[in-house]
N, CA, C and O atoms as a GROMACS GRO file, in nm:
protein
  616
    1MET      N    1   0.086  -0.119   0.000
    1MET     CA    2   0.000   0.000   0.000
    1MET      C    3   0.090   0.124   0.000
    1MET      O    4   0.188   0.129   0.074
    2PRO      N    5   0.057   0.223  -0.083
    2PRO     CA    6   0.135   0.346  -0.084
    2PRO      C    7   0.123   0.419   0.049
    2PRO      O    8   0.025   0.403   0.121
    3ASN      N    9   0.223   0.501   0.081
    3ASN     CA   10   0.216   0.583   0.200
    3ASN      C   11   0.112   0.693   0.176
    3ASN      O   12   0.132   0.778   0.090
    4PRO      N   13   0.002   0.691   0.251
    4PRO     CA   14  -0.107   0.784   0.221
    4PRO      C   15  -0.068   0.932   0.232
    4PRO      O   16  -0.111   1.013   0.151
    5GLU      N   17   0.012   0.965   0.331
    5GLU     CA   18   0.047   1.106   0.348
    5GLU      C   19   0.142   1.152   0.237
    5GLU      O   20   0.135   1.267   0.194
    6SER      N   21   0.229   1.063   0.191
    6SER     CA   22   0.316   1.095   0.077
    6SER      C   23   0.233   1.111  -0.050
    6SER      O   24   0.259   1.201  -0.131
    7ARG      N   25   0.132   1.024  -0.067
    7ARG     CA   26   0.046   1.034  -0.185
    7ARG      C   27  -0.029   1.168  -0.186
    7ARG      O   28  -0.043   1.231  -0.291
    8LEU      N   29  -0.075   1.212  -0.069
    8LEU     CA   30  -0.142   1.342  -0.062
    8LEU      C   31  -0.048   1.453  -0.107
    8LEU      O   32  -0.087   1.541  -0.184
    9GLN      N   33   0.077   1.449  -0.060
    9GLN     CA   34   0.176   1.549  -0.099
    9GLN      C   35   0.200   1.546  -0.250
    9GLN      O   36   0.207   1.650  -0.314
   10GLU      N   37   0.213   1.425  -0.306
   10GLU     CA   38   0.234   1.411  -0.450
   10GLU      C   39   0.119   1.473  -0.529
   10GLU      O   40   0.140   1.524  -0.639
   11LEU      N   41   0.000   1.468  -0.474
   11LEU     CA   42  -0.118   1.524  -0.538
   11LEU      C   43  -0.134   1.674  -0.509
   11LEU      O   44  -0.230   1.737  -0.554
   12GLY      N   45  -0.039   1.730  -0.433
   12GLY     CA   46  -0.044   1.872  -0.400
   12GLY      C   47  -0.146   1.906  -0.294
   12GLY      O   48  -0.194   2.019  -0.288
   13LEU      N   49  -0.180   1.808  -0.211
   13LEU     CA   50  -0.282   1.828  -0.108
   13LEU      C   51  -0.222   1.816   0.031
   13LEU      O   52  -0.126   1.741   0.052
   14THR      N   53  -0.278   1.888   0.125
   14THR     CA   54  -0.243   1.873   0.265
   14THR      C   55  -0.371   1.852   0.343
   14THR      O   56  -0.478   1.901   0.306
   15LEU      N   57  -0.359   1.778   0.452
   15LEU     CA   58  -0.476   1.757   0.536
   15LEU      C   59  -0.511   1.886   0.608
   15LEU      O   60  -0.423   1.953   0.661
   16PRO      N   61  -0.637   1.922   0.609
   16PRO     CA   62  -0.680   2.040   0.684
   16PRO      C   63  -0.681   2.008   0.834
   16PRO      O   64  -0.659   1.894   0.874
   17ALA      N   65  -0.706   2.109   0.914
   17ALA     CA   66  -0.731   2.084   1.055
   17ALA      C   67  -0.856   1.997   1.063
   17ALA      O   68  -0.950   2.017   0.986
   18PRO      N   69  -0.857   1.900   1.155
   18PRO     CA   70  -0.975   1.813   1.163
   18PRO      C   71  -1.100   1.894   1.196
   18PRO      O   72  -1.099   1.974   1.290
   19PRO      N   73  -1.207   1.873   1.121
   19PRO     CA   74  -1.330   1.948   1.151
   19PRO      C   75  -1.389   1.904   1.285
   19PRO      O   76  -1.393   1.786   1.317
   20ALA      N   77  -1.433   2.001   1.360
   20ALA     CA   78  -1.494   1.972   1.491
   20ALA      C   79  -1.634   1.915   1.470
   20ALA      O   80  -1.699   1.940   1.369
   21ALA      N   81  -1.677   1.840   1.568
   21ALA     CA   82  -1.814   1.789   1.566
   21ALA      C   83  -1.911   1.907   1.571
   21ALA      O   84  -1.887   2.004   1.643
   22ALA      N   85  -2.017   1.898   1.496
   22ALA     CA   86  -2.117   2.006   1.490
   22ALA      C   87  -2.238   1.974   1.576
   22ALA      O   88  -2.342   2.040   1.563
   23GLY      N   89  -2.226   1.875   1.662
   23GLY     CA   90  -2.339   1.837   1.745
   23GLY      C   91  -2.294   1.746   1.858
   23GLY      O   92  -2.177   1.747   1.896
   24ALA      N   93  -2.386   1.668   1.910
   24ALA     CA   94  -2.361   1.581   2.024
   24ALA      C   95  -2.306   1.446   1.979
   24ALA      O   96  -2.369   1.342   2.000
   25TYR      N   97  -2.190   1.448   1.918
   25TYR     CA   98  -2.123   1.326   1.871
   25TYR      C   99  -1.973   1.352   1.866
   25TYR      O  100  -1.929   1.466   1.886
   26VAL      N  101  -1.895   1.249   1.840
   26VAL     CA  102  -1.751   1.264   1.823
   26VAL      C  103  -1.715   1.235   1.678
   26VAL      O  104  -1.786   1.160   1.611
   27PRO      N  105  -1.606   1.294   1.628
   27PRO     CA  106  -1.569   1.274   1.487
   27PRO      C  107  -1.524   1.133   1.451
   27PRO      O  108  -1.534   1.093   1.335
   28ALA      N  109  -1.476   1.057   1.551
   28ALA     CA  110  -1.426   0.922   1.522
   28ALA      C  111  -1.443   0.833   1.643
   28ALA      O  112  -1.426   0.876   1.757
   29VAL      N  113  -1.478   0.707   1.616
   29VAL     CA  114  -1.489   0.606   1.722
   29VAL      C  115  -1.418   0.481   1.673
   29VAL      O  116  -1.446   0.431   1.564
   30ARG      N  117  -1.327   0.432   1.755
   30ARG     CA  118  -1.258   0.308   1.722
   30ARG      C  119  -1.313   0.196   1.808
   30ARG      O  120  -1.330   0.210   1.930
   31THR      N  121  -1.342   0.083   1.743
   31THR     CA  122  -1.379  -0.038   1.814
   31THR      C  123  -1.302  -0.151   1.747
   31THR      O  124  -1.320  -0.177   1.628
   32GLY      N  125  -1.219  -0.218   1.825
   32GLY     CA  126  -1.133  -0.322   1.768
   32GLY      C  127  -1.044  -0.265   1.660
   32GLY      O  128  -0.972  -0.168   1.682
   33ASN      N  129  -1.049  -0.326   1.542
   33ASN     CA  130  -0.964  -0.278   1.433
   33ASN      C  131  -1.042  -0.194   1.332
   33ASN      O  132  -0.998  -0.177   1.218
   34LEU      N  133  -1.157  -0.141   1.373
   34LEU     CA  134  -1.236  -0.055   1.285
   34LEU      C  135  -1.244   0.087   1.342
   34LEU      O  136  -1.262   0.107   1.462
   35LEU      N  137  -1.229   0.183   1.253
   35LEU     CA  138  -1.244   0.324   1.289
   35LEU      C  139  -1.363   0.378   1.210
   35LEU      O  140  -1.361   0.382   1.087
   36TYR      N  141  -1.465   0.419   1.282
   36TYR     CA  142  -1.585   0.476   1.223
   36TYR      C  143  -1.570   0.629   1.226
   36TYR      O  144  -1.553   0.688   1.332
   37LEU      N  145  -1.578   0.690   1.108
   37LEU     CA  146  -1.567   0.834   1.099
   37LEU      C  147  -1.705   0.894   1.078
   37LEU      O  148  -1.782   0.847   0.994
   38ALA      N  149  -1.735   0.996   1.155
   38ALA     CA  150  -1.863   1.065   1.141
   38ALA      C  151  -1.871   1.129   1.003
   38ALA      O  152  -1.769   1.150   0.937
   39GLY      N  153  -1.991   1.159   0.960
   39GLY     CA  154  -2.009   1.227   0.832
   39GLY      C  155  -1.937   1.361   0.831
   39GLY      O  156  -1.939   1.435   0.929
   40THR      N  157  -1.873   1.390   0.718
   40THR     CA  158  -1.804   1.518   0.702
   40THR      C  159  -1.863   1.591   0.583
   40THR      O  160  -1.913   1.531   0.488
   41LEU      N  161  -1.855   1.722   0.590
   41LEU     CA  162  -1.911   1.810   0.488
   41LEU      C  163  -1.799   1.870   0.405
   41LEU      O  164  -1.682   1.862   0.443
   42PRO      N  165  -1.834   1.932   0.291
   42PRO     CA  166  -1.731   1.994   0.206
   42PRO      C  167  -1.690   2.130   0.263
   42PRO      O  168  -1.735   2.235   0.217
   43MET      N  169  -1.602   2.125   0.365
   43MET     CA  170  -1.560   2.247   0.434
   43MET      C  171  -1.414   2.279   0.403
   43MET      O  172  -1.330   2.191   0.388
   44ARG      N  173  -1.387   2.408   0.395
   44ARG     CA  174  -1.252   2.458   0.380
   44ARG      C  175  -1.241   2.582   0.469
   44ARG      O  176  -1.325   2.672   0.460
   45ASP      N  177  -1.141   2.585   0.553
   45ASP     CA  178  -1.120   2.698   0.644
   45ASP      C  179  -1.244   2.728   0.728
   45ASP      O  180  -1.278   2.843   0.753
   46GLY      N  181  -1.311   2.620   0.772
   46GLY     CA  182  -1.425   2.634   0.861
   46GLY      C  183  -1.556   2.674   0.794
   46GLY      O  184  -1.655   2.699   0.862
   47LYS      N  185  -1.557   2.680   0.660
   47LYS     CA  186  -1.678   2.720   0.589
   47LYS      C  187  -1.715   2.615   0.485
   47LYS      O  188  -1.629   2.555   0.421
   48ILE      N  189  -1.844   2.593   0.470
   48ILE     CA  190  -1.891   2.501   0.366
   48ILE      C  191  -1.872   2.570   0.231
   48ILE      O  192  -1.915   2.684   0.211
   49VAL      N  193  -1.807   2.499   0.139
   49VAL     CA  194  -1.776   2.559   0.009
   49VAL      C  195  -1.868   2.509  -0.103
   49VAL      O  196  -1.858   2.555  -0.216
   50SER      N  197  -1.955   2.417  -0.072
   50SER     CA  198  -2.047   2.366  -0.172
   50SER      C  199  -2.186   2.357  -0.110
   50SER      O  200  -2.221   2.260  -0.043
   51LEU      N  201  -2.264   2.460  -0.134
   51LEU     CA  202  -2.398   2.472  -0.078
   51LEU      C  203  -2.503   2.457  -0.186
   51LEU      O  204  -2.485   2.505  -0.298
   52GLY      N  205  -2.611   2.390  -0.152
   52GLY     CA  206  -2.724   2.385  -0.243
   52GLY      C  207  -2.752   2.246  -0.296
   52GLY      O  208  -2.691   2.147  -0.257
   53LYS      N  209  -2.847   2.244  -0.387
   53LYS     CA  210  -2.895   2.118  -0.446
   53LYS      C  211  -2.811   2.080  -0.567
   53LYS      O  212  -2.783   2.163  -0.655
   54VAL      N  213  -2.771   1.953  -0.570
   54VAL     CA  214  -2.704   1.901  -0.689
   54VAL      C  215  -2.812   1.882  -0.795
   54VAL      O  216  -2.917   1.823  -0.770
   55GLY      N  217  -2.784   1.932  -0.914
   55GLY     CA  218  -2.883   1.931  -1.021
   55GLY      C  219  -2.951   2.065  -1.037
   55GLY      O  220  -3.029   2.085  -1.131
   56ARG      N  221  -2.923   2.158  -0.945
   56ARG     CA  222  -2.977   2.294  -0.957
   56ARG      C  223  -2.861   2.392  -0.939
   56ARG      O  224  -2.809   2.443  -1.038
   57GLU      N  225  -2.820   2.421  -0.816
   57GLU     CA  226  -2.709   2.515  -0.794
   57GLU      C  227  -2.572   2.451  -0.818
   57GLU      O  228  -2.476   2.521  -0.850
   58ILE      N  229  -2.563   2.321  -0.802
   58ILE     CA  230  -2.436   2.248  -0.809
   58ILE      C  231  -2.445   2.145  -0.922
   58ILE      O  232  -2.542   2.070  -0.929
   59ASP      N  233  -2.344   2.143  -1.010
   59ASP     CA  234  -2.345   2.042  -1.117
   59ASP      C  235  -2.270   1.916  -1.071
   59ASP      O  236  -2.211   1.914  -0.963
   60LEU      N  237  -2.274   1.813  -1.154
   60LEU     CA  238  -2.214   1.684  -1.116
   60LEU      C  239  -2.064   1.696  -1.088
   60LEU      O  240  -2.015   1.638  -0.991
   61GLY      N  241  -1.991   1.770  -1.169
   61GLY     CA  242  -1.848   1.787  -1.148
   61GLY      C  243  -1.818   1.857  -1.017
   61GLY      O  244  -1.728   1.816  -0.943
   62GLN      N  245  -1.892   1.963  -0.988
   62GLN     CA  246  -1.873   2.035  -0.861
   62GLN      C  247  -1.906   1.946  -0.743
   62GLN      O  248  -1.838   1.950  -0.640
   63ALA      N  249  -2.011   1.866  -0.757
   63ALA     CA  250  -2.052   1.777  -0.648
   63ALA      C  251  -1.947   1.668  -0.625
   63ALA      O  252  -1.920   1.634  -0.510
   64ALA      N  253  -1.888   1.614  -0.732
   64ALA     CA  254  -1.783   1.514  -0.717
   64ALA      C  255  -1.662   1.574  -0.646
   64ALA      O  256  -1.599   1.508  -0.563
   65GLU      N  257  -1.628   1.699  -0.678
   65GLU     CA  258  -1.518   1.768  -0.608
   65GLU      C  259  -1.554   1.790  -0.461
   65GLU      O  260  -1.468   1.779  -0.374
   66ALA      N  261  -1.680   1.820  -0.433
   66ALA     CA  262  -1.724   1.836  -0.295
   66ALA      C  263  -1.711   1.704  -0.219
   66ALA      O  264  -1.671   1.703  -0.102
   67ALA      N  265  -1.744   1.592  -0.284
   67ALA     CA  266  -1.728   1.460  -0.221
   67ALA      C  267  -1.581   1.432  -0.190
   67ALA      O  268  -1.549   1.375  -0.086
   68LYS      N  269  -1.494   1.471  -0.280
   68LYS     CA  270  -1.350   1.456  -0.257
   68LYS      C  271  -1.307   1.539  -0.137
   68LYS      O  272  -1.230   1.492  -0.053
   69LEU      N  273  -1.355   1.663  -0.127
   69LEU     CA  274  -1.321   1.749  -0.014
   69LEU      C  275  -1.376   1.692   0.117
   69LEU      O  276  -1.308   1.696   0.220
   70CYS      N  277  -1.497   1.638   0.114
   70CYS     CA  278  -1.551   1.571   0.233
   70CYS      C  279  -1.456   1.459   0.277
   70CYS      O  280  -1.430   1.443   0.397
   71THR      N  281  -1.405   1.384   0.182
   71THR     CA  282  -1.317   1.271   0.211
   71THR      C  283  -1.185   1.320   0.269
   71THR      O  284  -1.132   1.259   0.362
   72LEU      N  285  -1.132   1.428   0.218
   72LEU     CA  286  -1.009   1.486   0.273
   72LEU      C  287  -1.032   1.526   0.418
   72LEU      O  288  -0.946   1.503   0.503
   73ASN      N  289  -1.148   1.585   0.448
   73ASN     CA  290  -1.181   1.622   0.586
   73ASN      C  291  -1.196   1.498   0.674
   73ASN      O  292  -1.154   1.499   0.790
   74ALA      N  293  -1.255   1.392   0.620
   74ALA     CA  294  -1.266   1.267   0.696
   74ALA      C  295  -1.128   1.211   0.728
   74ALA      O  296  -1.105   1.162   0.838
   75LEU      N  297  -1.036   1.217   0.631
   75LEU     CA  298  -0.900   1.168   0.655
   75LEU      C  299  -0.829   1.252   0.762
   75LEU      O  300  -0.747   1.200   0.837
   76ALA      N  301  -0.860   1.380   0.769
   76ALA     CA  302  -0.804   1.464   0.876
   76ALA      C  303  -0.852   1.414   1.012
   76ALA      O  304  -0.775   1.410   1.108
   77ASN      N  305  -0.980   1.374   1.021
   77ASN     CA  306  -1.031   1.318   1.145
   77ASN      C  307  -0.966   1.183   1.175
   77ASN      O  308  -0.940   1.151   1.291
   78ALA      N  309  -0.940   1.104   1.072
   78ALA     CA  310  -0.873   0.975   1.092
   78ALA      C  311  -0.733   0.996   1.148
   78ALA      O  312  -0.692   0.928   1.241
   79LYS      N  313  -0.661   1.091   1.090
   79LYS     CA  314  -0.524   1.117   1.139
   79LYS      C  315  -0.528   1.166   1.284
   79LYS      O  316  -0.443   1.128   1.365
   80ALA      N  317  -0.624   1.251   1.316
   80ALA     CA  318  -0.635   1.300   1.454
   80ALA      C  319  -0.661   1.184   1.550
   80ALA      O  320  -0.610   1.184   1.662
   81ALA      N  321  -0.740   1.088   1.508
   81ALA     CA  322  -0.773   0.974   1.594
   81ALA      C  323  -0.659   0.873   1.604
   81ALA      O  324  -0.638   0.813   1.709
   82LEU      N  325  -0.584   0.855   1.495
   82LEU     CA  326  -0.483   0.749   1.488
   82LEU      C  327  -0.340   0.799   1.506
   82LEU      O  328  -0.251   0.722   1.543
   83GLY      N  329  -0.317   0.926   1.481
   83GLY     CA  330  -0.181   0.979   1.486
   83GLY      C  331  -0.112   0.976   1.350
   83GLY      O  332  -0.022   1.057   1.325
   84SER      N  333  -0.152   0.884   1.264
   84SER     CA  334  -0.092   0.871   1.132
   84SER      C  335  -0.186   0.795   1.040
   84SER      O  336  -0.253   0.700   1.083
   85LEU      N  337  -0.191   0.836   0.914
   85LEU     CA  338  -0.272   0.763   0.817
   85LEU      C  339  -0.208   0.630   0.781
   85LEU      O  340  -0.273   0.544   0.720
   86ASP      N  341  -0.081   0.610   0.817
   86ASP     CA  342  -0.013   0.482   0.792
   86ASP      C  343  -0.077   0.367   0.869
   86ASP      O  344  -0.053   0.251   0.836
   87LYS      N  345  -0.156   0.397   0.968
   87LYS     CA  346  -0.222   0.292   1.047
   87LYS      C  347  -0.348   0.238   0.979
   87LYS      O  348  -0.410   0.143   1.028
   88ILE      N  349  -0.386   0.300   0.868
   88ILE     CA  350  -0.503   0.253   0.793
   88ILE      C  351  -0.459   0.137   0.704
   88ILE      O  352  -0.367   0.151   0.624
   89THR      N  353  -0.525   0.022   0.720
   89THR     CA  354  -0.490  -0.094   0.638
   89THR      C  355  -0.587  -0.115   0.523
   89THR      O  356  -0.554  -0.180   0.425
   90ARG      N  357  -0.708  -0.059   0.536
   90ARG     CA  358  -0.808  -0.077   0.430
   90ARG      C  359  -0.922   0.021   0.450
   90ARG      O  360  -0.961   0.052   0.562
   91VAL      N  361  -0.976   0.068   0.339
   91VAL     CA  362  -1.101   0.142   0.342
   91VAL      C  363  -1.211   0.038   0.327
   91VAL      O  364  -1.214  -0.036   0.229
   92VAL      N  365  -1.300   0.031   0.425
   92VAL     CA  366  -1.402  -0.073   0.428
   92VAL      C  367  -1.532  -0.028   0.362
   92VAL      O  368  -1.587  -0.097   0.276
   93MET      N  369  -1.580   0.090   0.402
   93MET     CA  370  -1.714   0.134   0.359
   93MET      C  371  -1.716   0.285   0.345
   93MET      O  372  -1.658   0.357   0.426
   94VAL      N  373  -1.784   0.332   0.242
   94VAL     CA  374  -1.811   0.474   0.225
   94VAL      C  375  -1.961   0.490   0.209
   94VAL      O  376  -2.024   0.426   0.125
   95ASN      N  377  -2.018   0.575   0.291
   95ASN     CA  378  -2.159   0.612   0.278
   95ASN      C  379  -2.163   0.758   0.235
   95ASN      O  380  -2.104   0.844   0.300
   96GLY      N  381  -2.232   0.784   0.125
   96GLY     CA  382  -2.239   0.920   0.076
   96GLY      C  383  -2.382   0.965   0.060
   96GLY      O  384  -2.470   0.889   0.020
   97PHE      N  385  -2.403   1.090   0.093
   97PHE     CA  386  -2.536   1.150   0.087
   97PHE      C  387  -2.528   1.275   0.000
   97PHE      O  388  -2.442   1.361   0.020
   98VAL      N  389  -2.617   1.283  -0.097
   98VAL     CA  390  -2.616   1.392  -0.193
   98VAL      C  391  -2.746   1.470  -0.179
   98VAL      O  392  -2.855   1.413  -0.189
   99ASN      N  393  -2.735   1.599  -0.157
   99ASN     CA  394  -2.850   1.688  -0.146
   99ASN      C  395  -2.897   1.717  -0.289
   99ASN      O  396  -2.860   1.818  -0.349
  100GLY      N  397  -2.979   1.627  -0.342
  100GLY     CA  398  -3.019   1.635  -0.482
  100GLY      C  399  -3.158   1.691  -0.502
  100GLY      O  400  -3.242   1.692  -0.411
  101ILE      N  401  -3.181   1.737  -0.624
  101ILE     CA  402  -3.315   1.782  -0.660
  101ILE      C  403  -3.409   1.661  -0.659
  101ILE      O  404  -3.363   1.547  -0.659
  102ASP      N  405  -3.538   1.685  -0.658
  102ASP     CA  406  -3.635   1.576  -0.662
  102ASP      C  407  -3.606   1.486  -0.782
  102ASP      O  408  -3.587   1.534  -0.894
  103GLY      N  409  -3.601   1.357  -0.758
  103GLY     CA  410  -3.577   1.260  -0.863
  103GLY      C  411  -3.431   1.244  -0.902
  103GLY      O  412  -3.401   1.175  -0.999
  104PHE      N  413  -3.339   1.307  -0.829
  104PHE     CA  414  -3.196   1.299  -0.864
  104PHE      C  415  -3.148   1.154  -0.852
  104PHE      O  416  -3.163   1.092  -0.747
  105SER      N  417  -3.092   1.101  -0.958
  105SER     CA  418  -3.051   0.960  -0.959
  105SER      C  419  -2.903   0.940  -0.990
  105SER      O  420  -2.861   0.827  -1.014
  106ASP      N  421  -2.824   1.047  -0.992
  106ASP     CA  422  -2.681   1.036  -1.024
  106ASP      C  423  -2.591   1.042  -0.901
  106ASP      O  424  -2.474   1.075  -0.912
  107SER      N  425  -2.645   1.009  -0.784
  107SER     CA  426  -2.560   1.013  -0.664
  107SER      C  427  -2.438   0.921  -0.676
  107SER      O  428  -2.334   0.956  -0.620
  108PRO      N  429  -2.445   0.805  -0.744
  108PRO     CA  430  -2.322   0.726  -0.760
  108PRO      C  431  -2.212   0.803  -0.834
  108PRO      O  432  -2.094   0.788  -0.801
  109LYS      N  433  -2.248   0.883  -0.933
  109LYS     CA  434  -2.147   0.962  -1.005
  109LYS      C  435  -2.084   1.066  -0.913
  109LYS      O  436  -1.964   1.092  -0.922
  110VAL      N  437  -2.165   1.126  -0.825
  110VAL     CA  438  -2.112   1.222  -0.728
  110VAL      C  439  -2.014   1.153  -0.634
  110VAL      O  440  -1.905   1.205  -0.609
  111LEU      N  441  -2.052   1.037  -0.582
  111LEU     CA  442  -1.968   0.968  -0.485
  111LEU      C  443  -1.843   0.908  -0.547
  111LEU      O  444  -1.750   0.871  -0.475
  112ASN      N  445  -1.839   0.898  -0.679
  112ASN     CA  446  -1.715   0.856  -0.742
  112ASN      C  447  -1.602   0.954  -0.710
  112ASN      O  448  -1.486   0.914  -0.711
  113GLY      N  449  -1.635   1.079  -0.682
  113GLY     CA  450  -1.532   1.176  -0.641
  113GLY      C  451  -1.460   1.131  -0.515
  113GLY      O  452  -1.339   1.147  -0.504
  114ALA      N  453  -1.534   1.075  -0.421
  114ALA     CA  454  -1.474   1.023  -0.298
  114ALA      C  455  -1.404   0.890  -0.324
  114ALA      O  456  -1.290   0.870  -0.281
  115SER      N  457  -1.470   0.800  -0.395
  115SER     CA  458  -1.415   0.667  -0.417
  115SER      C  459  -1.285   0.671  -0.498
  115SER      O  460  -1.188   0.604  -0.462
  116GLU      N  461  -1.284   0.748  -0.605
  116GLU     CA  462  -1.163   0.757  -0.687
  116GLU      C  463  -1.048   0.822  -0.611
  116GLU      O  464  -0.933   0.783  -0.628
  117PHE      N  465  -1.080   0.919  -0.526
  117PHE     CA  466  -0.978   0.983  -0.443
  117PHE      C  467  -0.918   0.882  -0.346
  117PHE      O  468  -0.796   0.879  -0.329
  118LEU      N  469  -1.000   0.800  -0.282
  118LEU     CA  470  -0.949   0.699  -0.189
  118LEU      C  471  -0.860   0.598  -0.262
  118LEU      O  472  -0.760   0.553  -0.206
  119LEU      N  473  -0.894   0.563  -0.384
  119LEU     CA  474  -0.809   0.473  -0.463
  119LEU      C  475  -0.675   0.539  -0.495
  119LEU      O  476  -0.572   0.472  -0.494
  120GLN      N  477  -0.675   0.669  -0.522
  120GLN     CA  478  -0.550   0.740  -0.547
  120GLN      C  479  -0.460   0.738  -0.424
  120GLN      O  480  -0.339   0.725  -0.435
  121ILE      N  481  -0.520   0.751  -0.308
  121ILE     CA  482  -0.443   0.761  -0.184
  121ILE      C  483  -0.399   0.624  -0.134
  121ILE      O  484  -0.285   0.609  -0.090
  122PHE      N  485  -0.486   0.524  -0.139
  122PHE     CA  486  -0.458   0.396  -0.076
  122PHE      C  487  -0.435   0.281  -0.173
  122PHE      O  488  -0.408   0.169  -0.129
  123GLY      N  489  -0.446   0.304  -0.302
  123GLY     CA  490  -0.427   0.196  -0.398
  123GLY      C  491  -0.533   0.088  -0.379
  123GLY      O  492  -0.649   0.118  -0.351
  124GLU      N  493  -0.493  -0.037  -0.394
  124GLU     CA  494  -0.587  -0.150  -0.383
  124GLU      C  495  -0.658  -0.152  -0.248
  124GLU      O  496  -0.773  -0.194  -0.240
  125SER      N  497  -0.591  -0.107  -0.143
  125SER     CA  498  -0.651  -0.105  -0.010
  125SER      C  499  -0.762   0.000   0.002
  125SER      O  500  -0.835   0.005   0.101
  126GLY      N  501  -0.772   0.083  -0.100
  126GLY     CA  502  -0.877   0.184  -0.101
  126GLY      C  503  -1.008   0.136  -0.161
  126GLY      O  504  -1.108   0.208  -0.156
  127LYS      N  505  -1.009   0.014  -0.217
  127LYS     CA  506  -1.134  -0.040  -0.271
  127LYS      C  507  -1.230  -0.069  -0.156
  127LYS      O  508  -1.189  -0.124  -0.054
  128HIS      N  509  -1.355  -0.031  -0.172
  128HIS     CA  510  -1.449  -0.036  -0.060
  128HIS      C  511  -1.591  -0.063  -0.108
  128HIS      O  512  -1.623  -0.050  -0.225
  129ALA      N  513  -1.673  -0.102  -0.012
  129ALA     CA  514  -1.818  -0.109  -0.036
  129ALA      C  515  -1.872   0.034  -0.023
  129ALA      O  516  -1.808   0.120   0.037
  130ARG      N  517  -1.991   0.058  -0.080
  130ARG     CA  518  -2.038   0.196  -0.080
  130ARG      C  519  -2.190   0.203  -0.092
  130ARG      O  520  -2.254   0.118  -0.153
  131ALA      N  521  -2.244   0.307  -0.031
  131ALA     CA  522  -2.383   0.347  -0.055
  131ALA      C  523  -2.378   0.492  -0.102
  131ALA      O  524  -2.302   0.573  -0.048
  132ALA      N  525  -2.460   0.525  -0.201
  132ALA     CA  526  -2.468   0.661  -0.254
  132ALA      C  527  -2.615   0.698  -0.261
  132ALA      O  528  -2.688   0.650  -0.348
  133VAL      N  529  -2.659   0.783  -0.169
  133VAL     CA  530  -2.800   0.808  -0.149
  133VAL      C  531  -2.833   0.955  -0.175
  133VAL      O  532  -2.764   1.044  -0.125
  134SER      N  533  -2.935   0.979  -0.253
  134SER     CA  534  -2.984   1.114  -0.274
  134SER      C  535  -3.085   1.146  -0.164
  134SER      O  536  -3.174   1.067  -0.136
  135VAL      N  537  -3.070   1.264  -0.103
  135VAL     CA  538  -3.157   1.305   0.006
  135VAL      C  539  -3.214   1.444  -0.024
  135VAL      O  540  -3.170   1.512  -0.117
  136ASN      N  541  -3.311   1.484   0.055
  136ASN     CA  542  -3.378   1.612   0.033
  136ASN      C  543  -3.316   1.727   0.112
  136ASN      O  544  -3.365   1.839   0.104
  137GLY      N  545  -3.211   1.701   0.186
  137GLY     CA  546  -3.145   1.807   0.262
  137GLY      C  547  -3.031   1.750   0.343
  137GLY      O  548  -3.034   1.634   0.382
  138LEU      N  549  -2.930   1.833   0.367
  138LEU     CA  550  -2.814   1.795   0.448
  138LEU      C  551  -2.783   1.906   0.547
  138LEU      O  552  -2.828   2.019   0.528
  139PRO      N  553  -2.706   1.876   0.653
  139PRO     CA  554  -2.674   1.978   0.752
  139PRO      C  555  -2.614   2.104   0.689
  139PRO      O  556  -2.530   2.097   0.599
  140LEU      N  557  -2.659   2.217   0.737
  140LEU     CA  558  -2.608   2.348   0.698
  140LEU      C  559  -2.625   2.379   0.550
  140LEU      O  560  -2.564   2.473   0.498
  141GLY      N  561  -2.709   2.301   0.480
  141GLY     CA  562  -2.732   2.324   0.338
  141GLY      C  563  -2.625   2.270   0.246
  141GLY      O  564  -2.623   2.304   0.128
  142ALA      N  565  -2.536   2.184   0.299
  142ALA     CA  566  -2.428   2.128   0.219
  142ALA      C  567  -2.482   2.046   0.103
  142ALA      O  568  -2.593   1.992   0.110
  143SER      N  569  -2.404   2.036  -0.003
  143SER     CA  570  -2.444   1.958  -0.119
  143SER      C  571  -2.415   1.810  -0.103
  143SER      O  572  -2.484   1.726  -0.162
  144VAL      N  573  -2.313   1.776  -0.023
  144VAL     CA  574  -2.268   1.638  -0.009
  144VAL      C  575  -2.220   1.614   0.134
  144VAL      O  576  -2.169   1.705   0.199
  145GLU      N  577  -2.237   1.490   0.181
  145GLU     CA  578  -2.180   1.446   0.309
  145GLU      C  579  -2.125   1.305   0.288
  145GLU      O  580  -2.187   1.222   0.222
  146VAL      N  581  -2.007   1.279   0.346
  146VAL     CA  582  -1.941   1.149   0.331
  146VAL      C  583  -1.906   1.094   0.468
  146VAL      O  584  -1.854   1.165   0.554
  147GLN      N  585  -1.937   0.965   0.489
  147GLN     CA  586  -1.905   0.894   0.613
  147GLN      C  587  -1.824   0.770   0.574
  147GLN      O  588  -1.858   0.702   0.477
  148ILE      N  589  -1.717   0.742   0.649
  148ILE     CA  590  -1.624   0.635   0.611
  148ILE      C  591  -1.597   0.541   0.728
  148ILE      O  592  -1.592   0.584   0.843
  149VAL      N  593  -1.580   0.412   0.697
  149VAL     CA  594  -1.534   0.312   0.794
  149VAL      C  595  -1.399   0.259   0.744
  149VAL      O  596  -1.385   0.221   0.628
  150LEU      N  597  -1.301   0.257   0.834
  150LEU     CA  598  -1.166   0.214   0.800
  150LEU      C  599  -1.123   0.096   0.885
  150LEU      O  600  -1.160   0.085   1.002
  151GLU      N  601  -1.045   0.007   0.826
  151GLU     CA  602  -0.976  -0.097   0.904
  151GLU      C  603  -0.840  -0.039   0.940
  151GLU      O  604  -0.771   0.018   0.856
  152VAL      N  605  -0.801  -0.054   1.068
  152VAL     CA  606  -0.677   0.007   1.116
  152VAL      C  607  -0.596  -0.092   1.198
  152VAL      O  608  -0.646  -0.197   1.241
  153ARG      N  609  -0.470  -0.057   1.220
  153ARG     CA  610  -0.382  -0.138   1.306
  153ARG      C  611  -0.317  -0.045   1.408
  153ARG      O  612  -0.315   0.077   1.392
  154ASP      N  613  -0.264  -0.107   1.513
  154ASP     CA  614  -0.194  -0.029   1.616
  154ASP      C  615  -0.059   0.018   1.567
  154ASP      O  616   0.014   0.085   1.640
   0.00000   0.00000   0.00000
């Protein structure tokens, strides 16, 4: 498996500060060798950068980029919980939620932004199961939310 933090650097990316919980929950919970990451939004510098409905204010390309940004924020929470992304042995599951217009059926295309990014970072270990669900609203008006489950080691 490639070194995830080196791969981020090669892609010209750095992990942001881990986003704080926006409610009565914690950003990450570890049980055994699984790390459950809370849903993350497309935030940069503490602000949501992709607001609105996909299919109206946000197009598919913008939404896929938002899913990638959500994933970068989730990885920041993983690093905060683990100390290093090197402790991730596999991406197990990605759940994605898309704030789509009525009848929106392209949520899998939006979530490909997250899935393809994880493959870039983790290689074969980034292959995962996934749900991509269109919803009628997300916290703070965000266009996309991503939740991830990781297999980890000590």
